C-alpha positions as CSV (number, residue, x, y, z in Angstrom):
1,X,63.0,124.6,73.7
2,X,62.4,122.3,76.1
3,X,64.5,122.1,79.1
4,X,66.2,117.7,79.8
5,X,65.1,116.0,82.4
6,X,66.7,116.1,85.6
7,X,69.2,113.9,85.7
8,X,69.6,111.4,89.2
9,X,72.4,111.5,91.4
10,X,74.0,108.5,90.8
11,X,73.9,108.8,87.3
12,X,75.4,112.6,87.2
13,X,78.1,111.6,89.3
14,X,78.8,108.3,87.1
15,X,79.0,110.7,84.7
16,X,81.6,112.5,86.4
17,X,83.8,109.9,87.4
18,X,83.8,108.8,83.6
19,X,85.5,112.5,83.1
20,X,88.0,111.7,85.5
21,X,92.0,110.0,84.0
22,X,94.4,109.3,87.4
23,X,97.3,111.8,87.8
24,X,100.6,110.7,87.6
25,X,102.6,109.4,90.0
26,X,105.4,111.0,92.8
27,X,107.6,109.6,95.2
28,X,107.3,110.3,98.8
29,X,109.3,109.7,102.0
30,X,107.3,108.3,105.5
31,X,107.0,111.0,106.7
32,X,104.8,112.3,104.3
33,X,103.3,109.2,102.8
34,X,100.0,108.7,105.5
35,X,97.6,109.6,103.3
36,X,98.5,109.6,100.1
37,X,97.1,106.7,97.5
38,X,100.0,104.0,96.6
39,X,100.5,104.1,93.2
40,X,103.4,100.8,92.9
41,X,102.7,97.6,96.0
42,X,105.0,97.5,98.9
43,X,107.4,94.3,99.2
44,X,109.3,93.7,102.4
45,X,113.0,93.9,100.8
46,X,113.6,92.4,105.0
47,X,112.1,89.4,106.9
48,X,110.4,90.7,109.7
49,X,111.9,89.1,112.6
50,X,115.0,88.6,110.7
51,X,115.5,86.4,114.2
52,X,114.2,84.0,116.5
53,X,112.7,86.3,119.5
54,X,111.8,86.4,122.7
55,X,108.6,87.6,122.9
56,X,109.2,88.1,127.4
57,X,111.7,89.1,129.5
58,X,112.8,85.1,130.9
59,X,115.8,82.6,129.7
60,X,116.2,81.6,127.1
61,X,116.2,77.3,127.5
62,X,115.6,73.9,125.6
63,X,112.2,73.1,126.1
64,X,113.3,69.3,127.1
65,X,115.3,70.7,129.7
66,X,113.0,73.1,131.4
67,X,110.5,70.1,133.0
68,X,108.8,71.6,136.8
69,X,111.4,71.7,139.6
70,X,114.2,71.2,136.6
71,X,117.5,73.4,137.5
72,X,119.5,75.0,134.8
73,X,122.6,76.2,134.5
74,X,122.8,80.7,133.7
75,X,125.9,81.0,131.7
76,X,124.9,84.2,130.1
77,X,122.7,87.5,129.4
78,X,121.2,88.3,125.9
79,X,120.0,92.4,125.7
80,X,117.6,93.9,122.7
81,X,120.4,94.6,120.0
82,X,123.1,91.7,120.8
83,X,123.8,87.8,120.2
84,X,124.4,85.3,122.7
85,X,128.5,84.6,122.3
86,X,128.2,80.7,122.2
87,X,125.5,78.5,121.4
88,X,123.3,76.9,124.5
89,X,124.3,73.8,125.9
90,X,122.0,71.1,127.5
91,X,121.3,71.6,130.9
92,X,122.3,75.6,130.6
93,X,119.7,78.8,130.4
94,X,121.0,82.1,129.3
95,X,118.9,85.4,130.9
96,X,117.1,87.5,127.7
97,X,114.9,90.5,127.4
98,X,112.3,91.0,125.4
99,X,113.4,91.1,121.3
100,X,116.5,89.8,122.3
101,X,117.6,87.0,119.3
102,X,117.8,83.5,120.9
103,X,121.1,81.4,121.0
104,X,121.6,78.7,118.9
105,X,119.8,75.8,120.2
106,X,116.9,77.2,122.1
107,X,114.2,76.8,121.4
108,X,112.2,77.8,124.0
109,X,111.2,81.2,126.4
110,X,111.3,80.9,130.4
111,X,109.0,83.4,131.4
112,X,110.8,85.7,134.6
113,X,107.7,84.7,136.7
114,X,108.1,81.6,136.1
115,X,111.9,81.1,137.9
116,X,113.7,81.8,140.6
117,X,116.8,82.9,140.0
118,X,119.5,81.4,142.7
119,X,123.6,83.0,141.3
120,X,124.6,80.9,138.5
121,X,121.4,78.8,138.9
122,X,117.8,79.1,137.7
123,X,114.8,77.3,139.1
124,X,111.7,75.6,137.1
125,X,109.2,76.8,139.2
126,X,106.1,73.9,139.8
127,X,103.5,73.9,137.1
128,X,100.5,72.0,137.2
129,X,101.4,70.3,134.0
130,X,104.4,68.0,133.5
131,X,106.8,70.1,131.3
132,X,106.9,73.5,132.2
133,X,108.1,74.9,128.9
134,X,106.6,73.6,125.6
135,X,109.2,73.9,122.8
136,X,108.3,77.6,120.4
137,X,106.8,79.0,123.7
138,X,107.4,83.1,124.0
139,X,109.5,83.1,120.7
140,X,108.6,85.7,117.5
141,X,109.9,83.0,115.1
142,X,112.0,84.1,112.1
143,X,109.8,85.7,109.4
144,X,106.4,85.4,111.6
145,X,105.0,88.2,110.3
146,X,106.6,89.0,107.1
147,X,109.3,87.3,104.8
148,X,111.7,89.8,102.3
149,X,110.0,89.6,98.8
150,X,106.7,89.2,100.2
151,X,104.5,91.9,98.8
152,X,103.2,93.9,101.7
153,X,100.9,96.3,100.6
154,X,99.2,96.4,97.4
155,X,98.1,99.8,95.5
156,X,95.8,101.6,95.4
157,X,96.1,102.2,98.9
158,X,95.2,105.4,100.9
159,X,98.3,104.5,103.4
160,X,97.8,104.8,106.8
161,X,99.6,105.4,109.7
162,X,99.6,101.9,110.7
163,X,100.7,100.7,106.4
164,X,103.4,103.4,107.3
165,X,104.8,101.7,109.6
166,X,105.0,98.2,108.1
167,X,105.7,100.1,105.2
168,X,109.2,102.0,107.5
169,X,109.8,97.8,109.4
170,X,110.6,96.5,105.8
171,X,113.3,98.4,104.2
172,X,111.0,100.8,102.6
173,X,112.5,104.8,102.9
174,X,110.8,106.2,99.9
175,X,106.9,105.2,98.1
176,X,105.8,105.8,94.9
177,X,102.5,107.7,95.0
178,X,100.5,109.5,93.4
179,X,100.7,113.1,92.8
180,X,98.1,115.1,94.9
181,X,95.2,116.4,92.3
182,X,95.4,120.3,91.7
183,X,92.1,121.2,91.6
184,X,91.3,125.2,90.2
185,X,87.9,126.7,92.5
186,X,86.6,130.0,91.0
187,X,83.9,131.8,92.9
188,X,81.6,134.2,90.4
189,X,80.0,136.8,91.2
190,X,79.5,140.7,91.8
191,X,78.1,140.8,94.5
192,X,81.3,138.4,96.4
193,X,84.0,139.8,98.5
194,X,87.0,138.3,100.2
195,X,86.9,138.2,104.1
196,X,88.3,140.6,105.9
197,X,87.4,142.9,103.3
198,X,85.6,145.6,103.0
199,X,82.3,145.3,102.2
200,X,79.3,147.8,100.4
201,X,75.4,148.0,101.3
202,X,75.4,144.5,99.1
203,X,78.5,142.5,99.3
204,X,78.4,138.8,100.8
205,X,81.5,137.1,102.1
206,X,82.7,135.0,99.6
207,X,82.8,131.1,102.0
208,X,82.3,128.4,98.9
209,X,85.4,128.5,98.0
210,X,87.3,128.0,101.4
211,X,84.7,125.8,102.6
212,X,85.2,123.4,99.5
213,X,89.2,123.9,99.3
214,X,89.2,122.7,103.3
215,X,87.0,119.2,102.1
216,X,89.1,118.8,98.9
217,X,92.1,119.2,100.9
218,X,90.8,116.6,103.6
219,X,90.4,114.2,100.5
220,X,94.0,114.2,99.6
221,X,93.6,116.9,96.6
222,X,95.4,120.2,96.0
223,X,92.8,123.0,95.9
224,X,94.2,126.4,94.8
225,X,91.4,129.6,94.8
226,X,91.5,131.7,92.1
227,X,90.9,135.9,92.7
228,X,87.1,135.9,92.6
229,X,86.1,136.6,89.1
230,X,82.9,139.3,88.6
231,X,79.8,138.5,86.3
232,X,81.4,139.3,82.8
233,X,82.0,136.5,79.9
234,X,85.4,137.3,79.1
235,X,86.4,137.1,82.7
236,X,85.2,134.3,83.7
237,X,86.6,132.7,79.9
238,X,90.4,134.3,81.3
239,X,89.9,132.1,84.2
240,X,89.1,128.9,82.6
241,X,92.0,130.0,79.8
242,X,94.5,130.1,83.0
243,X,92.9,126.5,84.9
244,X,93.5,124.4,82.0
245,X,96.9,123.3,83.2
246,X,95.0,122.0,86.1
247,X,93.2,118.3,86.7
248,X,90.3,118.9,87.7
249,X,88.5,123.0,88.1
250,X,85.0,123.6,90.0
251,X,83.1,127.3,89.1
252,X,80.9,128.1,92.1
253,X,78.1,130.3,91.3
254,X,77.2,131.3,88.0
255,X,75.5,127.7,87.4
256,X,72.2,128.2,87.0
257,X,69.6,129.7,84.2
258,X,69.5,133.8,84.6
259,X,71.1,136.3,82.3
260,X,74.0,136.1,84.7
261,X,74.7,132.5,85.3
262,X,77.6,132.1,83.1
263,X,79.2,129.5,84.1
264,X,77.5,127.5,81.2
265,X,78.5,130.5,78.4
266,X,81.9,130.0,79.9
267,X,82.1,126.6,79.4
268,X,80.8,126.1,75.8
269,X,82.9,129.2,74.7
270,X,86.1,127.7,76.2
271,X,84.6,124.3,74.0
272,X,83.8,122.6,77.3
273,X,81.8,119.6,76.6
274,X,79.0,119.8,78.5
275,X,77.8,116.6,80.3
276,X,74.8,117.8,82.2
277,X,73.6,120.7,83.9
278,X,70.4,119.5,85.8
279,X,70.3,117.7,88.6
280,X,67.0,115.8,90.6
281,X,68.3,116.8,94.2
282,X,68.0,119.4,96.8
283,X,69.8,121.2,98.2
284,X,72.1,121.4,94.2
285,X,69.9,120.8,91.5
286,X,72.3,123.2,89.5
287,X,75.1,121.5,88.7
288,X,77.0,121.1,85.5
289,X,80.1,118.7,84.2
290,X,82.4,118.2,81.8
291,X,86.0,118.2,80.2
292,X,88.1,120.6,78.6
293,X,89.3,119.0,74.4
294,X,92.8,117.7,73.9
295,X,92.9,115.9,77.5
296,X,92.2,119.1,79.7
297,X,91.1,119.5,83.1
298,X,87.6,117.5,84.4
299,X,85.7,120.9,85.2
300,X,82.4,120.6,87.3
301,X,80.4,123.8,87.8
302,X,79.0,123.8,91.3
303,X,76.4,126.2,92.8
304,X,76.8,129.1,94.6
305,X,74.2,128.9,97.6
306,X,77.4,127.6,100.1
307,X,74.8,124.9,101.7
308,X,74.7,123.8,97.9
309,X,78.5,124.0,97.3
310,X,79.8,121.5,100.2
311,X,76.9,119.2,99.8
312,X,78.1,119.0,95.7
313,X,81.6,118.7,96.5
314,X,80.9,116.3,99.1
315,X,78.7,114.2,96.1
316,X,80.4,115.2,93.2
317,X,84.0,116.8,93.8
318,X,85.6,114.1,96.6
319,X,84.6,110.7,94.6
320,X,86.0,113.0,91.6
321,X,89.7,113.3,94.1
322,X,89.7,109.7,94.7
323,X,89.0,108.7,90.7
324,X,91.5,111.4,90.1
325,X,94.4,109.3,92.5
326,X,93.6,106.0,91.1
327,X,91.2,104.1,94.0
328,X,87.6,102.8,93.5
329,X,85.5,105.9,93.8
330,X,82.0,105.9,94.3
331,X,79.4,107.7,96.5
332,X,80.0,108.6,100.3
333,X,79.2,106.1,101.8
334,X,76.0,105.7,104.0
335,X,74.4,103.7,106.8
336,X,70.9,103.3,108.6
337,X,70.2,105.8,111.7
338,X,66.8,105.7,113.6
339,X,65.1,109.0,112.8
340,X,64.2,111.3,116.3
341,X,61.4,112.6,115.0
342,X,59.1,112.2,112.1
343,X,59.7,113.3,108.4
344,X,57.1,114.3,106.1
345,X,56.7,112.9,102.2
346,X,59.6,113.8,100.2
347,X,59.1,115.7,97.1
348,X,60.4,114.3,93.0
349,X,64.0,115.1,93.6
350,X,66.6,112.9,95.7
351,X,66.8,115.0,99.2
352,X,70.0,115.7,101.6
353,X,68.6,116.9,104.8
354,X,70.7,118.6,107.3
355,X,70.6,116.4,110.4
356,X,71.9,116.5,113.9
357,X,73.0,112.9,115.8
358,X,71.4,112.1,119.3
359,X,73.2,110.7,122.2
360,X,71.5,107.7,121.8
361,X,72.2,107.8,118.2
362,X,68.8,108.9,116.4
363,X,69.3,112.0,113.6
364,X,66.9,114.4,114.0
365,X,66.5,117.0,110.9
366,X,67.7,120.9,112.0
367,X,65.0,123.1,112.1
368,X,65.3,125.3,108.9
369,X,67.3,123.4,105.7
370,X,66.7,126.4,103.0
371,X,70.5,126.0,101.2
372,X,72.3,129.5,102.1
373,X,72.3,128.2,106.4
374,X,75.7,127.7,106.8
375,X,75.2,127.5,110.8
376,X,72.8,124.5,110.2
377,X,75.3,122.8,107.9
378,X,77.8,123.1,110.6
379,X,75.8,121.9,113.2
380,X,75.3,118.6,111.5
381,X,76.5,115.3,111.8
382,X,74.4,113.4,108.9
383,X,72.9,114.3,105.7
384,X,69.5,112.4,105.7
385,X,69.3,110.8,102.0
386,X,65.6,111.0,100.9
387,X,64.9,109.1,98.0
388,X,62.1,111.0,95.5
389,X,59.0,110.5,96.6
390,X,60.6,109.1,99.7
391,X,56.8,108.7,102.0
392,X,56.6,109.8,104.7
393,X,58.5,108.6,108.1
394,X,57.7,108.2,111.3
395,X,60.1,108.6,114.9
396,X,62.0,105.6,115.0
397,X,61.7,104.3,111.7
398,X,65.5,103.7,109.3
399,X,66.7,106.1,107.5
400,X,69.9,106.1,105.0
401,X,72.6,108.8,106.2
402,X,76.4,110.1,104.9
403,X,77.7,110.7,108.4
404,X,80.0,113.8,108.5
405,X,82.9,114.5,110.6
406,X,84.6,112.2,109.2
407,X,82.5,109.7,111.6
408,X,80.3,106.1,110.8
409,X,79.9,105.3,114.3
């Protein structure tokens, strides 16, 4: 029986995202809201500022009175958080500080550097223009930022620190957000041991589960690392059964086509409808995806090589988290970068080359692209995306790059 053709990265990601349904909602306090995904629009419960306020330290005046060389009588002082005890009459001024409400009758602020105080009188400094102060000068009008009932934040949206500050200013102490998707991570292999555990001569420390968990947590998910699973179909089947209550799961390893690669047989036994299992990419060709029946979790079978697992997690699992959170989901953004050195032509699979960034912004492929070398991946600042059969590229040519470490600069 012939194998199905390799699927493109874009089509595989599209099929994975089509399996996802947004998770439910919960409330979060402002202290816990940053980084969460807003599930309900935020409307202002108050007007900001709630009154016309001074933008600077100075004197509240009537602009018509504050002409060059005029002298005004100081009849009071207004600090932030206080209000004047009476309206401002013609020919008067009140000392005022930043953020304080203007008294009735005032329509401008005379800056303290444009004034000279002598006892109960303030002199308006001569100005080049006829009027030293114009109506509205240095006044923050009521509602200048927003008004009660105004829609300030639209869902879905990943909340930034600035968004949280805006919600607080709008009088909101709790926000409706998507709950964090729970994603089970199942590392498979007789050779695996946990960091710090005793190791046999043929054992390998399991790193994929910790790296993928870190990526998922940064994306806003709640990863749960299952105990290591041996190369046993029944053991893997039991672990899959235990993961049915999660929003998604990913097996790490066992995704290829050898006699001991059990991810696909275990998915089949659990009635996971596999959509595909071979991707035209490197690193990471052996990747599968499907969904458990009756609304069960989305299931991904990631490759076991450490670099392959982490690259596939970035390309497929991170967008899946976005889809589960109700966000627009797509692959990681790319930006053009100039090559620091020439690269040979690419083969038939889309290649994600690990690369470092030079001080001048150019990218240089690391010296060895083997999919087991975590040192090279840890050093990398970018993944150079080479399309299938991409021709040789000279130094200085622009290539598409996925910038790592959270920077697109």
